[in-house]
Biotite code that builds the C-alpha atoms (Angstrom):
import biotite.structure as struc

atoms = struc.array([
    struc.Atom([-98.639, -152.017, -70.848], chain_id="A", res_id=1, res_name="UNK", atom_name="CA", element="C"),
    struc.Atom([-99.203, -152.971, -74.180], chain_id="A", res_id=2, res_name="UNK", atom_name="CA", element="C"),
    struc.Atom([-98.687, -149.284, -75.321], chain_id="A", res_id=3, res_name="UNK", atom_name="CA", element="C"),
    struc.Atom([-95.418, -149.479, -73.875], chain_id="A", res_id=4, res_name="UNK", atom_name="CA", element="C"),
    struc.Atom([-94.271, -152.295, -76.071], chain_id="A", res_id=5, res_name="UNK", atom_name="CA", element="C"),
    struc.Atom([-95.553, -150.687, -79.491], chain_id="A", res_id=6, res_name="UNK", atom_name="CA", element="C"),
    struc.Atom([-93.596, -147.849, -78.712], chain_id="A", res_id=7, res_name="UNK", atom_name="CA", element="C"),
    struc.Atom([-90.422, -149.719, -77.742], chain_id="A", res_id=8, res_name="UNK", atom_name="CA", element="C"),
    struc.Atom([-90.773, -151.832, -81.243], chain_id="A", res_id=9, res_name="UNK", atom_name="CA", element="C"),
    struc.Atom([-91.109, -148.650, -82.869], chain_id="A", res_id=10, res_name="UNK", atom_name="CA", element="C"),
    struc.Atom([-88.242, -147.049, -81.262], chain_id="A", res_id=11, res_name="UNK", atom_name="CA", element="C"),
    struc.Atom([-85.858, -149.908, -81.832], chain_id="A", res_id=12, res_name="UNK", atom_name="CA", element="C"),
    struc.Atom([-86.688, -150.119, -85.578], chain_id="A", res_id=13, res_name="UNK", atom_name="CA", element="C"),
    struc.Atom([-86.075, -146.249, -85.746], chain_id="A", res_id=14, res_name="UNK", atom_name="CA", element="C"),
    struc.Atom([-82.752, -146.898, -84.017], chain_id="A", res_id=15, res_name="UNK", atom_name="CA", element="C"),
    struc.Atom([-81.876, -149.292, -86.535], chain_id="A", res_id=16, res_name="UNK", atom_name="CA", element="C"),
    struc.Atom([-82.602, -147.039, -89.381], chain_id="A", res_id=17, res_name="UNK", atom_name="CA", element="C"),
    struc.Atom([-80.464, -144.461, -87.921], chain_id="A", res_id=18, res_name="UNK", atom_name="CA", element="C"),
    struc.Atom([-77.554, -146.761, -87.286], chain_id="A", res_id=19, res_name="UNK", atom_name="CA", element="C"),
    struc.Atom([-77.383, -148.106, -90.775], chain_id="A", res_id=20, res_name="UNK", atom_name="CA", element="C"),
    struc.Atom([-77.757, -144.181, -91.842], chain_id="A", res_id=21, res_name="UNK", atom_name="CA", element="C"),
    struc.Atom([-74.665, -143.132, -89.624], chain_id="A", res_id=22, res_name="UNK", atom_name="CA", element="C"),
    struc.Atom([-72.841, -146.249, -90.908], chain_id="A", res_id=23, res_name="UNK", atom_name="CA", element="C"),
    struc.Atom([-73.305, -145.474, -94.676], chain_id="A", res_id=24, res_name="UNK", atom_name="CA", element="C"),
    struc.Atom([-72.368, -141.782, -93.904], chain_id="A", res_id=25, res_name="UNK", atom_name="CA", element="C"),
    struc.Atom([-69.081, -142.510, -92.228], chain_id="A", res_id=26, res_name="UNK", atom_name="CA", element="C"),
    struc.Atom([-68.191, -145.157, -95.026], chain_id="A", res_id=27, res_name="UNK", atom_name="CA", element="C"),
    struc.Atom([-69.001, -142.417, -97.582], chain_id="A", res_id=28, res_name="UNK", atom_name="CA", element="C"),
    struc.Atom([-66.643, -139.628, -95.886], chain_id="A", res_id=29, res_name="UNK", atom_name="CA", element="C"),
    struc.Atom([-64.110, -142.191, -95.037], chain_id="A", res_id=30, res_name="UNK", atom_name="CA", element="C"),
    struc.Atom([-63.966, -143.282, -98.962], chain_id="A", res_id=31, res_name="UNK", atom_name="CA", element="C"),
    struc.Atom([-63.931, -139.751, -99.866], chain_id="A", res_id=32, res_name="UNK", atom_name="CA", element="C"),
    struc.Atom([-61.158, -138.804, -97.685], chain_id="A", res_id=33, res_name="UNK", atom_name="CA", element="C"),
    struc.Atom([-58.810, -141.481, -98.643], chain_id="A", res_id=34, res_name="UNK", atom_name="CA", element="C"),
    struc.Atom([-59.855, -141.538, -102.598], chain_id="A", res_id=35, res_name="UNK", atom_name="CA", element="C"),
    struc.Atom([-58.927, -138.123, -103.256], chain_id="A", res_id=36, res_name="UNK", atom_name="CA", element="C"),
    struc.Atom([-55.332, -138.313, -102.485], chain_id="A", res_id=37, res_name="UNK", atom_name="CA", element="C"),
    struc.Atom([-55.060, -141.547, -104.196], chain_id="A", res_id=38, res_name="UNK", atom_name="CA", element="C"),
    struc.Atom([-56.536, -140.455, -106.980], chain_id="A", res_id=39, res_name="UNK", atom_name="CA", element="C"),
    struc.Atom([-54.473, -137.181, -107.388], chain_id="A", res_id=40, res_name="UNK", atom_name="CA", element="C"),
    struc.Atom([-51.236, -139.098, -107.006], chain_id="A", res_id=41, res_name="UNK", atom_name="CA", element="C"),
    struc.Atom([-52.091, -141.536, -109.646], chain_id="A", res_id=42, res_name="UNK", atom_name="CA", element="C"),
    struc.Atom([-52.556, -138.907, -112.524], chain_id="A", res_id=43, res_name="UNK", atom_name="CA", element="C"),
    struc.Atom([-49.507, -137.425, -111.930], chain_id="A", res_id=44, res_name="UNK", atom_name="CA", element="C"),
    struc.Atom([-47.114, -138.223, -114.615], chain_id="A", res_id=45, res_name="UNK", atom_name="CA", element="C"),
    struc.Atom([-43.402, -137.081, -114.676], chain_id="A", res_id=46, res_name="UNK", atom_name="CA", element="C"),
    struc.Atom([-42.223, -136.763, -118.228], chain_id="A", res_id=47, res_name="UNK", atom_name="CA", element="C"),
    struc.Atom([-39.563, -134.540, -119.434], chain_id="A", res_id=48, res_name="UNK", atom_name="CA", element="C"),
    struc.Atom([-40.247, -131.573, -121.572], chain_id="A", res_id=49, res_name="UNK", atom_name="CA", element="C"),
    struc.Atom([-37.938, -132.603, -124.395], chain_id="A", res_id=50, res_name="UNK", atom_name="CA", element="C"),
    struc.Atom([-39.754, -136.105, -124.469], chain_id="A", res_id=51, res_name="UNK", atom_name="CA", element="C"),
    struc.Atom([-42.967, -134.377, -125.002], chain_id="A", res_id=52, res_name="UNK", atom_name="CA", element="C"),
    struc.Atom([-41.507, -132.540, -128.130], chain_id="A", res_id=53, res_name="UNK", atom_name="CA", element="C"),
    struc.Atom([-39.280, -135.094, -129.437], chain_id="A", res_id=54, res_name="UNK", atom_name="CA", element="C"),
    struc.Atom([-36.367, -132.944, -130.101], chain_id="A", res_id=55, res_name="UNK", atom_name="CA", element="C"),
    struc.Atom([-33.638, -132.161, -127.967], chain_id="A", res_id=56, res_name="UNK", atom_name="CA", element="C"),
    struc.Atom([-32.179, -128.630, -128.227], chain_id="A", res_id=57, res_name="UNK", atom_name="CA", element="C"),
    struc.Atom([-28.426, -128.323, -129.186], chain_id="A", res_id=58, res_name="UNK", atom_name="CA", element="C"),
    struc.Atom([-26.078, -125.215, -128.824], chain_id="A", res_id=59, res_name="UNK", atom_name="CA", element="C"),
    struc.Atom([-24.552, -123.672, -132.033], chain_id="A", res_id=60, res_name="UNK", atom_name="CA", element="C"),
    struc.Atom([-21.029, -122.572, -130.754], chain_id="A", res_id=61, res_name="UNK", atom_name="CA", element="C"),
    struc.Atom([-17.822, -121.047, -132.843], chain_id="A", res_id=62, res_name="UNK", atom_name="CA", element="C"),
    struc.Atom([-14.398, -121.719, -131.314], chain_id="A", res_id=63, res_name="UNK", atom_name="CA", element="C"),
    struc.Atom([-11.817, -119.644, -133.035], chain_id="A", res_id=64, res_name="UNK", atom_name="CA", element="C"),
    struc.Atom([-7.968, -120.517, -132.396], chain_id="A", res_id=65, res_name="UNK", atom_name="CA", element="C"),
    struc.Atom([-6.075, -117.013, -132.339], chain_id="A", res_id=66, res_name="UNK", atom_name="CA", element="C"),
    struc.Atom([-2.930, -118.856, -131.647], chain_id="A", res_id=67, res_name="UNK", atom_name="CA", element="C"),
    struc.Atom([-0.162, -119.268, -134.082], chain_id="A", res_id=68, res_name="UNK", atom_name="CA", element="C"),
    struc.Atom([-0.112, -123.314, -133.586], chain_id="A", res_id=69, res_name="UNK", atom_name="CA", element="C"),
    struc.Atom([-2.778, -125.815, -134.406], chain_id="A", res_id=70, res_name="UNK", atom_name="CA", element="C"),
    struc.Atom([-4.812, -126.910, -131.232], chain_id="A", res_id=71, res_name="UNK", atom_name="CA", element="C"),
    struc.Atom([-6.779, -129.758, -130.468], chain_id="A", res_id=72, res_name="UNK", atom_name="CA", element="C"),
    struc.Atom([-9.845, -129.401, -128.077], chain_id="A", res_id=73, res_name="UNK", atom_name="CA", element="C"),
    struc.Atom([-12.474, -132.337, -126.991], chain_id="A", res_id=74, res_name="UNK", atom_name="CA", element="C"),
    struc.Atom([-15.967, -131.231, -127.066], chain_id="A", res_id=75, res_name="UNK", atom_name="CA", element="C"),
    struc.Atom([-17.485, -134.181, -125.157], chain_id="A", res_id=76, res_name="UNK", atom_name="CA", element="C"),
    struc.Atom([-16.174, -137.364, -126.765], chain_id="A", res_id=77, res_name="UNK", atom_name="CA", element="C"),
    struc.Atom([-15.200, -135.637, -130.257], chain_id="A", res_id=78, res_name="UNK", atom_name="CA", element="C"),
    struc.Atom([-11.507, -134.485, -130.647], chain_id="A", res_id=79, res_name="UNK", atom_name="CA", element="C"),
    struc.Atom([-11.795, -131.313, -132.811], chain_id="A", res_id=80, res_name="UNK", atom_name="CA", element="C"),
    struc.Atom([-8.493, -129.971, -134.385], chain_id="A", res_id=81, res_name="UNK", atom_name="CA", element="C"),
    struc.Atom([-8.468, -126.155, -134.958], chain_id="A", res_id=82, res_name="UNK", atom_name="CA", element="C"),
    struc.Atom([-5.844, -124.801, -137.056], chain_id="A", res_id=83, res_name="UNK", atom_name="CA", element="C"),
    struc.Atom([-4.300, -121.320, -136.469], chain_id="A", res_id=84, res_name="UNK", atom_name="CA", element="C"),
    struc.Atom([-6.737, -118.286, -137.118], chain_id="A", res_id=85, res_name="UNK", atom_name="CA", element="C"),
    struc.Atom([-9.716, -120.497, -138.235], chain_id="A", res_id=86, res_name="UNK", atom_name="CA", element="C"),
    struc.Atom([-13.011, -120.968, -136.810], chain_id="A", res_id=87, res_name="UNK", atom_name="CA", element="C"),
    struc.Atom([-14.823, -124.114, -136.329], chain_id="A", res_id=88, res_name="UNK", atom_name="CA", element="C"),
    struc.Atom([-18.682, -124.196, -135.724], chain_id="A", res_id=89, res_name="UNK", atom_name="CA", element="C"),
    struc.Atom([-19.829, -126.909, -133.047], chain_id="A", res_id=90, res_name="UNK", atom_name="CA", element="C"),
    struc.Atom([-23.553, -128.135, -132.530], chain_id="A", res_id=91, res_name="UNK", atom_name="CA", element="C"),
    struc.Atom([-23.442, -129.478, -128.640], chain_id="A", res_id=92, res_name="UNK", atom_name="CA", element="C"),
    struc.Atom([-25.735, -130.622, -126.132], chain_id="A", res_id=93, res_name="UNK", atom_name="CA", element="C"),
    struc.Atom([-26.172, -128.338, -123.082], chain_id="A", res_id=94, res_name="UNK", atom_name="CA", element="C"),
    struc.Atom([-23.818, -129.589, -120.559], chain_id="A", res_id=95, res_name="UNK", atom_name="CA", element="C"),
    struc.Atom([-20.928, -130.981, -122.572], chain_id="A", res_id=96, res_name="UNK", atom_name="CA", element="C"),
    struc.Atom([-17.667, -129.973, -121.595], chain_id="A", res_id=97, res_name="UNK", atom_name="CA", element="C"),
    struc.Atom([-15.103, -128.570, -123.909], chain_id="A", res_id=98, res_name="UNK", atom_name="CA", element="C"),
    struc.Atom([-11.517, -129.015, -122.919], chain_id="A", res_id=99, res_name="UNK", atom_name="CA", element="C"),
    struc.Atom([-8.135, -128.774, -124.186], chain_id="A", res_id=100, res_name="UNK", atom_name="CA", element="C"),
    struc.Atom([-6.893, -132.116, -125.738], chain_id="A", res_id=101, res_name="UNK", atom_name="CA", element="C"),
    struc.Atom([-3.332, -130.968, -126.085], chain_id="A", res_id=102, res_name="UNK", atom_name="CA", element="C"),
    struc.Atom([-1.040, -128.883, -124.190], chain_id="A", res_id=103, res_name="UNK", atom_name="CA", element="C"),
    struc.Atom([-0.196, -125.238, -125.430], chain_id="A", res_id=104, res_name="UNK", atom_name="CA", element="C"),
    struc.Atom([2.523, -122.898, -123.771], chain_id="A", res_id=105, res_name="UNK", atom_name="CA", element="C"),
    struc.Atom([-0.391, -121.025, -121.642], chain_id="A", res_id=106, res_name="UNK", atom_name="CA", element="C"),
    struc.Atom([-2.619, -124.346, -121.025], chain_id="A", res_id=107, res_name="UNK", atom_name="CA", element="C"),
    struc.Atom([-2.498, -127.730, -119.927], chain_id="A", res_id=108, res_name="UNK", atom_name="CA", element="C"),
    struc.Atom([-3.783, -130.725, -121.634], chain_id="A", res_id=109, res_name="UNK", atom_name="CA", element="C"),
    struc.Atom([-7.623, -131.055, -119.834], chain_id="A", res_id=110, res_name="UNK", atom_name="CA", element="C"),
    struc.Atom([-7.985, -127.327, -118.823], chain_id="A", res_id=111, res_name="UNK", atom_name="CA", element="C"),
    struc.Atom([-11.696, -126.387, -119.332], chain_id="A", res_id=112, res_name="UNK", atom_name="CA", element="C"),
    struc.Atom([-12.564, -124.019, -122.088], chain_id="A", res_id=113, res_name="UNK", atom_name="CA", element="C"),
    struc.Atom([-16.143, -123.848, -121.472], chain_id="A", res_id=114, res_name="UNK", atom_name="CA", element="C"),
    struc.Atom([-19.316, -126.201, -120.435], chain_id="A", res_id=115, res_name="UNK", atom_name="CA", element="C"),
    struc.Atom([-21.792, -125.655, -123.092], chain_id="A", res_id=116, res_name="UNK", atom_name="CA", element="C"),
    struc.Atom([-25.394, -123.845, -121.909], chain_id="A", res_id=117, res_name="UNK", atom_name="CA", element="C"),
    struc.Atom([-27.873, -122.444, -123.918], chain_id="A", res_id=118, res_name="UNK", atom_name="CA", element="C"),
    struc.Atom([-26.606, -118.949, -122.864], chain_id="A", res_id=119, res_name="UNK", atom_name="CA", element="C"),
    struc.Atom([-23.920, -119.691, -125.310], chain_id="A", res_id=120, res_name="UNK", atom_name="CA", element="C"),
    struc.Atom([-26.071, -120.270, -128.414], chain_id="A", res_id=121, res_name="UNK", atom_name="CA", element="C"),
    struc.Atom([-24.419, -118.336, -131.151], chain_id="A", res_id=122, res_name="UNK", atom_name="CA", element="C"),
    struc.Atom([-21.589, -117.481, -129.184], chain_id="A", res_id=123, res_name="UNK", atom_name="CA", element="C"),
    struc.Atom([-17.805, -117.214, -130.401], chain_id="A", res_id=124, res_name="UNK", atom_name="CA", element="C"),
    struc.Atom([-15.131, -118.410, -127.888], chain_id="A", res_id=125, res_name="UNK", atom_name="CA", element="C"),
    struc.Atom([-11.325, -117.223, -128.891], chain_id="A", res_id=126, res_name="UNK", atom_name="CA", element="C"),
    struc.Atom([-8.560, -119.484, -127.963], chain_id="A", res_id=127, res_name="UNK", atom_name="CA", element="C"),
    struc.Atom([-5.210, -117.696, -127.149], chain_id="A", res_id=128, res_name="UNK", atom_name="CA", element="C"),
])
């Protein structure tokens, strides 16, 4: 009978050791599973590319008045007068809308001439 008690005490001590090991293993696995998505999300920084280089791109665009009368156009907030037959070069931000500011015999005031994009860089737009 004494031998059985000794064996039981040994097995109880062994069981406690295994329980602590299992608890430790479960804690480590749970922490690693929860920590990896959190650490990935915390390191993502969304910054615009222009902010990284500190300089925004402008588009160089030439407007040429091919009509016989002067025309006023509005590029963003700026009003530009185009004399007949004379080109005017503008440096504009992409997305800027260029519209007629005055009515002509062919166009109404507010009609869209162009919306500036990088594909228009160096282009000449003829207004008739």
